[in-house]
N, C-alpha and C positions, 0 to 999 in steps of 0.2 A: 125432415123425413119423419113420418109417424112410426110408432112401434109396430103397427100392423105391416107396414111396408118392409120393415127390417126382418120380419120373421122368415121370409123366404131366402134371405141371404145366407151364404156359407159362413160358419164360424171358422176360426183358424184351424182347429183340430180336424174338422170335417174336410176342409180344403186340402190339407196335407194328406189325409187318408185317401181321398179320391185321386190325388196325383199318383200315389202308389198303385192304385188300381188301374189307372190309365197306363202306367208303364208296363204292368203285367199284360194288359191288352195288346200293347205294341209288340211285346215279345211273343204272345200267342199268335198274333197276326203274321209275324215272320215265320213261325213254324207252319201255320196253315198254308202260307204261300208256297211252301215247298211241295205241297200236295197238288198243285196245279199240273195239268197235263203237260204243259210245255216245260215244266221244271224237271221232268223225269230225265230229259236228255241233256239239260244244261249242266255243264261241268261234271258229267258222269265219270266215275272212276274207271280205271282200266279193267278191274275185275269186279264181279258182283260182290257187294258188301255182305259180310256175315252178321254184323250187329243189327238187330232189329229193335232193341229197346235199350234205354239208358236208365240205370238205377243208381241214384246217389244216396249213400247211407251217411247220415249225420248223427254223431254220437255226442250228445251234450253231457255235461257233468264231468268234464275232464279234471286233471290235476290243476290246482290253482296256479295261475301265472306268477304270482308273487312268491311261490315256493319253488319255481323251476327256472324261468328265463328272465322274469321282469324284476330286476334288482331295485328295491325301494329303500335307500339308506335312511330316508326320513322315518320309516317305520321303526328302525332301530333307535333313532333319536327320541321318538315320542312313544316308545313301547310302554304299555301299562297306563297311559294317560288317555283321558276322554277326548273325543273329537272337539275341536274348538267350536264354541257356540252351540253345543248340543244340549246345554242344560235344560232348556225349555222345549226341546224338540222330541216329539214322540211319533214314531211311524206306526203303521198298522201291524208291524211285528213287535211293537213294544219299545221300550227305552233302549237306546243304543248302548253297547258295551264299550270298553276301553280298546284302544288300538293294540295290536299284537304284531310283533315282528315275526318274520319267518323263523321256524325252529332250525332251519338248515343254513349253513354258512355259504356265502357266495364267493366265487373267485373268478378271475378272468381266464378264459381258455382260448386256445388256438391262436393263430397269427392275427386274427382280427380283434382279439381281446374281448370276445363275447362273454358277458356275465352269465354264469351258469351255477346253479346251486349244487351242493354236495349230494343232493337227492339223486342226481344223475351223474355219478363220477365217471362212468365210461362213455356215456353219450356226449358228455362235455368235451371229450377229446376231438369230436367232429364238429365243433362249433364253427369252424371256418369252411366246412365242406357242405353247408346246408343249402340246398336249392330252394328256390321260391316255392313255398308250400302250396300256394293257390294254383300255380301253374302245374305243379306235380299232381295236385288233386284232380284237376279237370283235363289233364293230358293234352292241353292245347294252350290258349292264351286268353287273357282277359281283354275284351274289346270295349272301348268306351261306349256307354249307352246301352250295353247288353248285359244280361245276367250271366249267361254261360254261352260261349261260342263253341258249338259242336264242330269238331274237325270234319273236313270233307271225307267222304267214304263211310260216314256213320249216318245212315238215313233213318230218321225216326218217323214211322208211319202212325205212331200213337203218341199221345202227350207224354212229356217227360214227367216222371213221378218222383217225388221226394219222400223217402221213407225215414221217419225219425224214430230212433230206438232209444229208450230210456237207459239201457245198459248194454254194453258191447262186450263180447267175449264170454267164455265159459271157463270158470276156474277148474272144472273137472275134465273138460275135454275140448277146450277151445284151441284155436290155431295158435301155434307158437312160432312166430317168424324167426326166432333165434335158433331154431333147430333143437334137437334133443339127442342125448347119448344113446337112447334106446333102453338103457337099464336104469335110468334115474339121473336127474340133473340136466340142466340146460347146457348146450355147447357154448364155448367161449368164442368171442370174436377176435380176429387178428388185430394186434395193436399197430396202428399206423402213424400215430402222431406223438411227438415228444412232449412230455409234460415237464415244465421246468421244476427242478428239484428245489424244495424250500430249504431255508437255512444253509445255503450253499457254502458260504465261507466257514461256518461252524463245522460243517460236515468234513470239509477238506482238512481242517485242523484236528478235529476229534478222531477221525478215522485214519489219519496219516496218509491221505491220498497223494500219490506221486504224479508229477507231470513229466511227459517226454521220456518215460521209462516203462517198458513192457516187461512183465514177469517172464523169467526163463524157466519157470516150473513146467515140467513135462506132464502131458495128459495122454493116457492110453485107455482104450475101451475094447473090451472083449465081450463075448457072449457066453452065458451059462444057461442052457435050456432056453426059456422064453425071455430071460432077463438080460439086460446089459449090465456089465460091471465096469465102472470107470475108476481108474486109479490116477491120482493126481498129486503132484508135489506142491503143497501149499505151505511149506516150511518157512518161506520168506527169509531165509538166512538165519533162522533160529529165533528163539524168544527175544533175546536182547536186541536183535537187529530188525525185527519185524516192522516196527513203525517207520523205518526208512526204506522199506522195500514195497514194491507194488503188489496188488491183488492179482489172482488168477481168474480169468473170465471164461465162462462155459456156456455153450448153447446146446440144447437138447433137440435132436432131429430124429427122424424115422430110421436113419442109418447109424445112429450112435451119437455120443456126445463129442462136441468139437470145441477146441480151445479157440477163443476169440483173441486175436493179437491186437490188443488195445491198451493204452495207458489209462491210469485211474481218472484223471480229469476229463479225458475224452469220453470215458464211459458215462459221464453225467449228461451227455447229449446223444447217446447211441442206443438203438433198440435191438442190436444184433445179439446181445447177450441176455441170458436168463438169470444166472446166479454168479456171484463172485465170492472167492474164498481167500482167506489169509489166516494161517494157523487154525484156530478153532472157530473163527468167525465166518459166517455165511450170510451174505446179504442178497436180497432179490432185487431185480430190476423193476422196482415199483415203489410207490410211497416215498418215504425218506431215503430208501436205498438206491433209487435210480429213476430215470425219466420214463420208464415203460409202464406196463400193465401187469407185470408178474405178481401173482399172489399165491398163497399156500395155506393149507389147513392141516393140522395134526389130527390123525385118527388114533387117539390114545387107547381106545378099547379094541382096536383091530390088530390082527397079525398081518404083516406084509404079504405073506403067501396067500391069504384068504381074500385079498382085495382084487376083484375082477373088473370092477366098473365104479364109476362115481356113485356113491350111495344114494338111494332114493331120497328125494327131498332136499338134497344139497345143491344149491344153485351156484354154478361155476362163476357167474358174473358177480354175485353179491356176497357169497359166503367164503370167498378166498381173500382174506385181508393181505395187504402188503406191509412192508416194514414201517414201523411207527416208533422212532426213537428220538423225536423232538416234540416239544410242546409248541403251541401256536406262537409263543414268545421265544422259540429256539433254545429252550433249556433242554439239556441232554437227559435222556431217560435211560437209566441202566436196567439191565435185565435182572432176573432174580438169582443169578449165580453167586452174587456177593463179590465178584471181581470188578474192581473199579475200572471204568472205561469200556465195559462190555455192553454194547448197545442192545436195546430191546428189539431184536429182529424176529421175524415171524418163524424162522426155522431154528430158533434158539433152543428148542426143547430136545434137539438131537443129542445133547450132551449134559452132563452134570460134573461137579468138581469135588469128589471126595478126597482130594490130594493129587489127583491126576484127571485127565480128560477122559471120563468114562462114557461109553456110548449107551444111550437109552434104548436103542432099537425101536423107537417110536416111528411108525411110518407116516409119511406126508403125501398129500396130493398137491401138485404144483401146476398152476396155470401158466403156460409159457406165453411169450410175446406173439408167437405165431398162432395162438389159439388152441394149442394142444393141452392135454392133461396128462401129467406124468405121475406115477406113484414111485416113491423113492424111500430108501432107508440108508442112513450112514452106518456102515458096519465097522469102520476102523479109522482111528486117528494116529495110532502108532504103527510103524513098520513091523516092529516086534513087541510083544508084551501087552497087547490090548486085552487079552483074556485075564492076565494077571492084574492089570489096572482095574478092570470091572469087578474082580473078585476081592481084591485087598486094598485098592487105593494106591498101589505102588506105580510110579510112572514107568512107562515102557521106553524103548529106544526109537530113534528116528521119528520124533514128533512132527506132526503136520503132513504125514503121508496118508492122505484120506482115501478111503474106498467107499464108493457109492454104488449100491445096487438099485436098479431102476427099470421101469417098463412104461412105455407109452400106452395109455388106455384109450385115447381118442385124439 
């Protein structure tokens, strides 16, 4: 065959490109076929369809898959090293750099063990609840040999248009699917999935968690104006016996605080409680403290009475940390009180120790497992003598008799 004869032949790239165009023509032919006169009555819906156009919005430039869902352990192994064989390779972008691992740690979430990065700590809880995204996107199903199968009842009399946007959303006024409080801050989502507690055996030993024993500490709640006042017995048999006695578990509701009748080890797989107390220690049901999503933030510059809503700019999902009293290697982290064995809990700033447990009156915002936000302040640790302790450092009587003033903000 001569060179002249070969000039009219397709090369491989053109052949593949024309195939794609042919598939588009098939799809277009299917759409135009719907416009035939006899197609108007074939398979007609019971009611006149309301949709006349389909607009698909595609947003490129999303978060990197290797920083979110696509765990690449080899990136950690070869971090900082050049790509194999790239010494003499130069692309139109210039010489390639070295490999870089994701700056976020990955862990397995949900019943399916889906790998999710810490960039999405709350979304990761729903790793086993994820529907097929393509089906959800197109509200129908994917049919072999077709690009998009439009459900019956959606009659398109004009071509389907694909609109590509370089950027989606508006930082100043875009849609916020998570909802807002109205006065600042995004609304929290309800916690629905247990997250296994890390360093489980260490936690049981370090915090003296009890099995098959529920605290007999009483919990009562009254109202004072717009506030709830909850009194609870977290004495746990006194200082010398506390490590052999269970914690008291509390849940915040719109009707007041409720005691959750549960033992310590069962609490590590339970979402019905928000905070747990024993003596001066208060841990939250989240992070190293429990399997839930509870988090809290101290508002050191605010007075409890002046807090009417979540402050502007404070994100309930990301700015409310949970307990963090273990390193990745399960080494215990003490708080700044100087008391050995006192864990670094997120609500730890409610007290100091000038010779007794003095109340700081620092207010906190707490995100509950049900998605509510509560403002609270610890007013009392001693049944009698709290004012004297705060003033002089002299211990009061009836230690562990805690009083919490709180109000649900959302």
